[in-house]
C-alpha positions as CSV (number, residue, x, y, z in Angstrom):
1,M,1.7,0.9,8.0
2,N,3.9,2.1,5.1
3,N,4.7,5.8,5.0
4,I,4.4,7.2,1.5
5,L,5.7,10.5,0.1
6,I,3.6,12.0,-2.7
7,A,5.3,14.7,-4.6
8,E,2.8,16.1,-7.1
9,D,2.2,19.7,-8.1
10,E,-1.3,19.2,-9.5
11,H,-3.5,19.6,-6.4
12,L,-6.4,17.4,-7.6
13,I,-4.2,14.5,-8.6
14,A,-2.2,14.8,-5.3
15,R,-5.4,14.6,-3.3
16,L,-6.8,11.8,-5.4
17,I,-3.6,9.7,-4.8
18,E,-3.7,10.6,-1.1
19,M,-7.3,9.6,-0.7
20,T,-6.8,6.3,-2.6
21,L,-3.8,5.3,-0.5
22,T,-5.4,6.4,2.8
23,R,-8.4,4.2,2.0
24,A,-6.0,1.4,1.3
25,G,-4.3,1.8,4.7
26,Y,-1.2,3.8,3.8
27,T,0.1,6.8,5.7
28,C,0.7,9.7,3.2
29,T,2.6,13.0,3.2
30,V,2.0,15.3,0.3
31,A,4.4,17.9,-1.2
32,E,3.3,20.1,-4.1
33,D,6.7,21.3,-5.1
34,G,10.2,19.9,-5.2
35,R,11.7,22.0,-2.5
36,T,9.1,21.0,0.0
37,A,9.6,17.3,-1.0
38,A,13.3,17.6,-0.5
39,D,12.8,19.1,3.0
40,L,10.5,16.2,3.9
41,I,12.9,13.6,2.6
42,E,15.6,15.1,4.8
43,K,13.5,15.0,7.9
44,N,11.5,11.8,7.5
45,N,11.9,8.1,6.8
46,F,9.7,7.1,3.9
47,D,8.9,3.5,2.8
48,M,8.2,4.7,-0.8
49,A,8.1,7.9,-2.8
50,L,5.7,8.7,-5.6
51,L,7.2,11.4,-7.7
52,D,6.0,13.6,-10.5
53,I,8.9,14.5,-12.8
54,M,7.9,18.0,-13.7
55,L,7.8,19.6,-10.3
56,P,8.5,23.3,-9.6
57,G,11.7,24.0,-7.6
58,L,13.3,20.6,-7.9
59,D,12.3,18.1,-10.5
60,G,11.6,14.4,-9.8
61,Y,15.0,13.3,-11.1
62,A,16.8,15.5,-8.5
63,L,14.5,14.0,-5.8
64,L,15.3,10.5,-7.0
65,E,19.0,11.3,-6.5
66,S,18.4,12.3,-2.9
67,L,16.4,9.1,-2.2
68,R,18.7,6.6,-3.7
69,P,21.3,6.6,-0.9
70,Q,18.4,5.9,1.6
71,G,17.3,2.9,-0.5
72,V,13.8,4.3,-0.7
73,P,11.9,2.8,-3.6
74,V,10.6,5.3,-6.1
75,I,7.7,5.3,-8.6
76,F,7.5,8.1,-11.1
77,I,3.9,9.2,-11.9
78,T,4.1,11.6,-14.8
79,A,2.5,12.9,-18.0
80,K,5.8,12.2,-19.8
81,S,4.7,9.1,-21.7
82,A,7.3,8.8,-24.4
83,V,9.3,5.6,-24.5
84,K,12.6,7.6,-24.1
85,D,11.3,9.2,-20.9
86,R,10.2,5.9,-19.4
87,V,13.6,4.3,-20.3
88,L,15.4,7.3,-18.8
89,G,13.4,7.2,-15.5
90,L,14.1,3.5,-15.1
91,R,17.8,3.7,-15.9
92,L,18.2,6.5,-13.4
93,G,17.0,4.1,-10.7
94,A,13.2,4.4,-10.5
95,D,11.5,1.1,-9.5
96,D,8.5,1.7,-11.7
97,Y,7.0,4.3,-14.0
98,I,3.3,5.2,-14.4
99,T,1.9,7.6,-16.9
100,K,-1.1,9.8,-16.4
101,P,-4.0,9.2,-16.6
102,F,-3.8,6.0,-14.5
103,A,-6.3,3.8,-12.6
104,A,-6.2,4.0,-8.8
105,E,-6.2,0.2,-8.5
106,E,-3.3,-0.1,-10.8
107,L,-1.3,2.3,-8.7
108,V,-2.0,0.4,-5.5
109,A,-1.1,-2.9,-7.2
110,R,2.2,-1.6,-8.6
111,M,3.1,-0.1,-5.2
112,E,2.5,-3.5,-3.5
113,S,4.6,-5.2,-6.1
114,V,7.5,-2.8,-5.6
115,L,7.2,-2.9,-1.8
116,R,7.4,-6.7,-1.9
117,R,10.3,-6.7,-4.4
118,T,12.3,-4.3,-2.3
119,G,11.6,-6.0,1.0
120,R,9.6,-3.0,2.4
121,G,6.5,-5.1,2.5
122,G,8.0,-7.5,5.0
123,R,8.2,-11.3,4.6
124,E,7.0,-12.2,8.1
125,L,4.0,-10.6,9.7
126,R,2.9,-11.0,13.3
127,A,-0.3,-10.1,15.1
128,Y,-1.4,-11.5,18.5
129,D,-0.7,-15.2,18.4
130,V,-0.4,-15.6,14.6
131,V,2.6,-15.4,12.3
132,L,2.4,-15.3,8.5
133,D,5.3,-16.1,6.2
134,T,4.1,-14.2,3.1
135,V,6.7,-15.7,0.8
136,D,6.2,-19.4,1.6
137,R,2.5,-18.6,2.5
138,V,2.6,-20.5,5.8
139,A,0.5,-19.5,8.8
140,R,1.2,-20.5,12.4
141,Q,-0.8,-19.8,15.6
142,N,1.1,-20.3,18.8
143,G,3.8,-22.1,16.8
144,E,1.4,-24.6,15.3
145,P,0.5,-24.8,11.6
146,L,-2.7,-23.0,10.8
147,D,-4.8,-24.2,7.9
148,L,-6.0,-21.1,6.0
149,R,-7.6,-21.1,2.6
150,R,-6.1,-18.8,-0.1
151,R,-8.6,-16.0,0.4
152,E,-8.4,-16.3,4.2
153,F,-4.6,-16.0,4.0
154,D,-4.8,-13.0,1.6
155,L,-7.4,-11.3,3.8
156,L,-5.4,-11.8,7.0
157,E,-2.2,-10.6,5.3
158,L,-4.0,-7.4,4.1
159,L,-5.3,-6.7,7.6
160,M,-1.8,-7.3,9.1
161,R,-0.1,-5.1,6.6
162,N,-2.5,-2.3,7.4
163,R,-2.8,-2.9,11.1
164,G,-4.6,-0.1,13.0
165,A,-6.1,1.3,9.8
166,A,-9.8,1.0,9.0
167,L,-10.2,-0.6,5.6
168,Y,-13.4,-0.1,3.5
169,R,-15.1,-3.3,2.5
170,D,-15.0,-2.4,-1.2
171,V,-11.2,-1.8,-0.9
172,I,-10.8,-5.2,0.9
173,F,-12.7,-6.9,-1.9
174,E,-10.7,-5.2,-4.6
175,R,-7.3,-6.1,-2.9
176,V,-8.1,-9.7,-2.0
177,W,-10.4,-10.8,-4.8
178,G,-9.0,-8.6,-7.5
179,E,-12.4,-7.5,-8.8
180,L,-14.6,-4.5,-8.7
181,P,-17.2,-5.0,-5.8
182,D,-21.0,-5.0,-5.9
183,T,-23.5,-5.5,-3.1
184,E,-23.0,-9.3,-3.0
185,S,-19.3,-8.8,-3.0
186,L,-19.5,-6.8,0.2
187,R,-21.4,-9.6,1.9
188,T,-18.7,-12.0,0.8
189,V,-16.2,-9.9,2.7
190,D,-18.4,-10.1,5.8
191,T,-18.7,-13.8,5.5
192,H,-14.9,-14.3,5.2
193,I,-14.2,-12.0,8.1
194,A,-16.6,-14.1,10.3
195,R,-15.0,-17.3,9.1
196,L,-11.5,-16.0,9.8
197,R,-12.5,-14.8,13.3
198,K,-13.9,-18.3,14.1
199,K,-10.9,-20.1,12.7
200,L,-8.5,-18.0,14.7
201,G,-10.6,-17.8,17.8
202,W,-10.6,-14.1,17.5
203,T,-13.4,-11.6,18.1
204,D,-14.2,-8.0,17.5
205,K,-11.4,-7.3,20.1
206,Q,-8.9,-8.3,17.4
207,I,-10.7,-7.8,14.1
208,E,-12.9,-4.8,14.8
209,T,-16.0,-3.9,12.8
210,V,-15.9,-0.2,11.9
211,F,-19.3,1.3,11.5
212,K,-20.2,2.3,7.9
213,I,-16.6,1.6,6.8
214,G,-15.4,-2.0,7.1
215,Y,-12.8,-3.7,9.3
216,R,-9.6,-3.0,11.2
217,L,-7.1,-5.2,12.8
218,R,-6.5,-3.7,16.2
219,K,-3.1,-2.9,17.5
220,E,-2.1,-4.8,20.7
């Protein structure tokens, strides 16, 4: 799982981001001021940082400077929506720039794009006897080519990228199908999970059904 730093001084927004990313399978650490964020950066290895610019103590620009030597991708999330502010943030080295208010699904999609682009998402994923090449979109099981349909591949990739995390069915549908779910959509997720298990010869021991939540790819 990717480890994400959230530096945001508005408590409700920080918790909303944390809740959204946790449901999507990310591990999150929240700092509500710049000094705390700087201490966390010094003591931890993050896969991405989401930074507000106008933080007390140290602003987002200063935190960006401390993250750049580590190669940690940064997305600014800020109320500073003027073109000059967006241009400045990107020129200073931010990988993306999101203005408030924002949609949760857009944030997750932009994060995924940055993680792929910066190599933090990982090209090759492995679980049990299956290997996915997420760039060439090739699947192999025990070294042999595995015939997966597009949705099956995307579903397995999502489970692998969030291994060990319980994913809600509505989140799975949004991430794989790119649409807002309804009751029928959730049944579609169940059907595809069953089909994927059968095709891989896996059971609940690999792809676990999590009561009232959804599914989790177990760690070996």
